C-alpha positions in Angstrom: 23.5 -234.1 -67.7 27.1 -235.4 -67.7 29.9 -234.3 -65.4 33.5 -234.2 -66.6 36.1 -234.6 -63.8 39.8 -234.5 -64.5 43.1 -233.6 -62.8 45.2 -232.9 -65.9 44.5 -232.1 -69.6 47.4 -232.7 -71.9 48.0 -232.8 -75.7 48.1 -236.2 -77.4 51.9 -236.2 -77.1 51.6 -235.7 -73.3 52.6 -232.0 -73.1 50.8 -229.0 -71.8 47.8 -227.7 -73.8 48.5 -224.4 -75.6 45.9 -221.7 -75.1 45.2 -220.0 -78.5 42.3 -217.7 -79.6 41.3 -217.2 -76.0 41.3 -214.2 -73.8 43.6 -215.5 -71.0 46.7 -214.3 -69.4 49.6 -215.4 -71.5 52.4 -213.7 -69.6 53.0 -212.3 -66.1 56.0 -210.9 -64.3 57.1 -209.3 -61.0 60.4 -207.5 -61.6 62.5 -205.8 -59.0 64.3 -203.2 -61.0 66.4 -202.1 -58.0 68.0 -205.5 -57.5 67.7 -206.4 -61.2 65.9 -209.6 -60.4 62.9 -211.2 -62.0 61.2 -212.4 -58.8 58.3 -214.3 -60.5 57.2 -214.8 -64.0 55.1 -216.9 -66.4 55.6 -216.9 -70.1 58.7 -214.6 -69.9 61.9 -215.7 -71.7 64.2 -212.9 -70.5 64.3 -209.2 -69.4 66.9 -206.5 -70.1 67.6 -203.2 -68.4 67.6 -200.4 -71.0 68.0 -197.5 -68.6 66.9 -196.3 -65.2 63.3 -197.4 -64.7 63.1 -198.9 -68.3 63.0 -202.6 -68.9 62.3 -204.8 -71.9 60.3 -207.9 -71.2 60.6 -210.7 -73.8 57.9 -213.3 -74.0 58.4 -217.1 -74.6 55.6 -217.2 -77.2 54.9 -214.5 -79.7 51.5 -212.9 -80.1 49.7 -212.8 -83.4 50.5 -209.1 -83.7 51.8 -206.2 -81.5 48.2 -205.5 -80.5 47.5 -207.2 -77.2 46.2 -206.3 -73.8 48.7 -204.9 -71.3 48.3 -204.2 -67.6 50.9 -202.9 -65.2 51.4 -201.8 -61.7 54.2 -200.6 -59.4 54.8 -200.3 -55.7 54.5 -196.5 -54.9 55.3 -195.6 -58.6 53.5 -195.0 -61.8 54.2 -197.6 -64.5 53.3 -197.5 -68.1 54.4 -199.2 -71.4 56.2 -197.3 -74.1 55.0 -197.4 -77.7 57.9 -199.8 -78.4 56.1 -203.1 -78.6 56.6 -206.1 -80.8 54.8 -209.4 -81.1 57.3 -210.8 -78.6 58.4 -208.0 -76.3 57.2 -204.9 -74.4 59.0 -202.0 -72.8 57.8 -201.1 -69.3 58.7 -197.8 -67.6 58.5 -196.9 -63.9 58.4 -193.2 -62.9 57.7 -191.0 -60.0 55.1 -188.2 -59.7 57.5 -185.8 -61.4 57.6 -188.2 -64.5 61.2 -189.0 -63.8 62.2 -192.7 -64.5 63.1 -194.6 -61.4 64.0 -198.2 -60.6 61.1 -199.8 -58.7 59.3 -203.0 -58.1 57.0 -203.5 -61.1 54.3 -205.9 -62.2 52.9 -206.6 -65.6 50.8 -209.0 -67.6 49.8 -209.6 -71.3 46.7 -211.1 -72.7 45.8 -211.7 -76.3 45.9 -214.3 -79.1 49.2 -216.2 -79.6 50.7 -216.5 -83.1 
């Protein structure tokens, strides 16, 4: 049996390898809605504040459709995604137990096939 050992895998032009047709995390974010700061992200091009507790997250790479895996979490809050999704953006909402939108610290990630 052979063993493959490497430190880096790159494309023939020397750039990063693009993950396609794989189930892997393509985008991740940690967004502090209270301070309006994107604390950490991967695969996110920009965010925009739509209203209290409602943020649009735009991805760097588009997905092959608006059907992709979404996960979210919040600190002491309920978070969910609205039905407003496209191949390159999602709308994440944070709310309290009374279903009132509130600004909070939220997390999210997307998985699926890139276009």
